N, C-alpha and C positions, 0 to 999 in steps of 0.2 A: 477397707479392703485394698491390698496392694495393687498398683496399676499393672496392666498387662503389657508385656514387651511387644513392640511392633516388629522387632528384628533382633535376631540373636546370631552371633558369630564370634570372630576372633579379631582383636586389635593386634596388628603385627608391626613391630619396629625392629628392623634388621632381623636378628634371630630371636628377639624377645617377643613372646606371644602371651596374650591375656584374653580369656573368654569374656565377652561383654554382651550387655543387652542394651537396646535403644528403646527409650520411652518417649512418647509424644510430649513435648514441652509446652505447646500452645494448641488449644483446640477451640472450635466453635460449637461443640456439642451441647453446651449449656444454654445456647441462645434459644429463644422462643421460636418454635417452628409451626407452620400451618399446613393443613391439607386442603386441596382443591375439592370443592363440593358442587353438586348439582343444586342450585338455589331452589328449584321446584320440589325436589324429593329429599334433600338433605343428605343424599348418599355421596360417598367418595367417587371421584372419576379417575380413570386411568388413561395414560397416554398410549397412542398407537402410532406405529410407523405406517404412513400411507404412501403408496406409489403415486408420484406426482403426475403421471400421465393417465393411468387407468383409474386412479382414485380408490383402489382397493387396498385393504390392510395387507401388510407383508408379515408373514409368520417369522418367528425367531430363526428357524433353520434356513430361511431364504435371505437373511440379512447378511451382507458381506461388506468389508471395507473397500472403498474405492478412492483413487487419487485422480483429481482432475488435472489433465495435462494442459489445460488452459484453453482448449477449443471445444469444451463440452463433451469430450470423449474421456471416459474413465478407464483407468487401469485397475482391474479387480485384484485384490490381495486376499487370498484364502487364509483362514485362521492358522493353519499349520505352517504356511509360508512366513507369516509374521512371527510365530513362535520360534521358528528355526533361525530367524534373523536376529532375535533378541539374545544378547550374551547371557550365558548361564552364570548364576551367582555361586562363587566358591565360599561365600559367607566369611570373607576376610576383608577387614578394614586395613589396607596396606598403606602405611605412612610413607610417602615419597620424599617429603622434605619438612624441615622446621623453619619457621619464620617469625618475626616479631608479631605480637598479638594484634597490633594496629596496622599491619602491613596491607591487609585487603580492605578495599573500600566496601562499606556496608551496603552499597547498592547491589552488590553481588549476593547478599544474604537471601536465602530462600526460606527454609523452614528449620526450626530448632528442635533438637532431640536431647534428652538427658541420657548420659552414658554411665553405666555402673557395672561392676563385676558380676558375672553370671553365677559364680560359685564362691564359696568361702575360701577355697584353695586359691582362687584367682586374686584375692584381696591384696596380697603382698605385692604382686607384680603391678596391679592397678595403682596402688598407693605410690609405688616407686616411679611409675610413669607420670602420675599427677604431680608429685612433689618435684620431680626433675623439671617438668615444664614450668611450674610455678617459679622455681629458682632461677631459671633462665628467662622468665617472662616470655615464653615461646608458645606458639600455636603449631599444631601439626596439620599438614595438608595431606589428606588420604583419598583413596579412590576405592569404590566398591559398587557392586550392583545392588541397588535397593529399590524395591517395588518395580522390578523388571527393567530398570534403566541404570546404565553406568553413570554414577554421580561423583563429582568432586565434593569432598566434605572437609570443612574446617573444624578442628577439634581443639578446644581450649579448656584450661582448668576452670572449674566452677564449683565453689564451695567444697564439699567432700567428694565431688564427682567430677565429671567432664561434661562439656556441652559440645555437641556435634551439630553443625549447621550446614545443611546442603547448600551448595552454591549455584547460582544461575550461570549458565554458559555465556560466553562472550557474545554470541549471536543473539541472545535473549535480552541483553542490556542495551537500551537505546542510547544514542549519542547525546551527551549533555550539550555539546557544541551546537547541535541542531536545535535543541530545545531552547537555548539561550541566545540564538543567533540574532533575534530581533530586539534584544534588550539593548537600549541605547546607552552610550557613555554619558554620565551626568556628573557635573561638578557640584559637590555638596558644600553649602555654606558652613563656615566654621561653627557658628552659634547653633545651627541645627544639629550638627554632628555632636557637639558637646551635650546638648539637651537629650539627644537619642541615647548617648552613652550613659548619661545620668539616670535616665529612666530604666535602662537595662540593669544598672548597678543596684538601684533601689528595689528592683523586682527579683534580684538574685535569690535562688533557693535551691532545693534538692528535689530530685524526682522521687515521688511516692505514688506508685500506680493505684493505690487505694483512693487517692484524692480525685482520680479521673473516672467518674462513673459513665456508663454507657447510657446516655439520656434517651436514645432511641429505644433501647431494650427496656428501660424502666417505664417509658411511656406505653409501650406495647403491653407490658405486664399489668400496668394499672388499667388499661383499656380492657384486657381480657378479664381481669378480676371484677371490674364494674359490670361487664356483660353477664358474667356468671351470677352475680348478686342482683341483677336487675336494676342497677343504678345507672343514672345518666352521668356522663363525664363531660365536664366543661372543656370546650376547645381551648388549646393553648393560645395565649395572646401573641400576636405577631409583634416583633420588635419595631419600635418607631424608627422611621427613616432618619438617619443622622443628618444634621445640618452641614451644609458645605461650608467649610472654613479653610483658611490658608494652612498649609502644612506647618509653617512656623508657629501660628497660633495654636494649632492642635498639639504640637510638641510642648509649648509653654503650659497649656492647661493640663496636659498629662503629667508633666514634671511637678506641678503644684499638687495634683491629686496624689501622686506617688509619695511626695514628701509628707502630705497630710496623713496618709495611712501609716507611714513609717513612724511618725511621731506619736500617733494614737496607740500603736502597738507597744511602743517602748515604755515600760513602767517607770514612774518617777522614783528618785532615790528615797523620798520620804515615805513612800508606800511599800518599799521592798521589805520583805520579811527578814528578820535578823538571821544571819547564818550561824549554824551550829559550829562550835569549836571542835576540832578533831580531838578525840580522846586518846 
């Protein structure tokens, strides 16, 4: 079944327009989810909002948003006031500028969406935009209202379509300087640096998301299946605490292990199958 679009509108570049649809590119909906139950009855329980002073439940119609001014006094915001303050969406992804694909630090990346043409008629304009961006190795920076918020969106070529990534605002991204301010300056020994670079080189590879399984999710699935079947599941063994060794010794041992694995994987010339000659 074809995925359902989460947003439909128009991609606008100068006077060129193209009807497009956005589809969720990453989702957590496939994860195992649980319900909270009453242990005594086995029935599901539901949350209620309780007045912190009276202790009584508050009905939906009596629940309003409030902003704490900092002194325990709240400014009440009515639903219609919030609705009036939110900008209306004109369903237009307006491209404001083009920039190199690697221009924006990925720390600003929020959530990805696939972009495709909404109609067959739009396919020509869509392909023109996509191929033009590929040729220039450019990304487009656009703005639109999505899910009731004005968002900056980075649009890049992606296979036969486009990838739109909502961007975090500047105030949402915390300072790297603050995070690393306590990291001391350290002079690295030449041998240690050579060993570290050697280990990195021997472990070089390519990213394949299929090789990285969600061990937590797999463990939960196995636990649920065992409970359904009435089986007991053995607790996972805790890893043994590592022995404290010097950093240089650890690098030397790691380099030996990496070299050993590399030589074990490489087939000897005597065992290689003969190659077919090109016909």
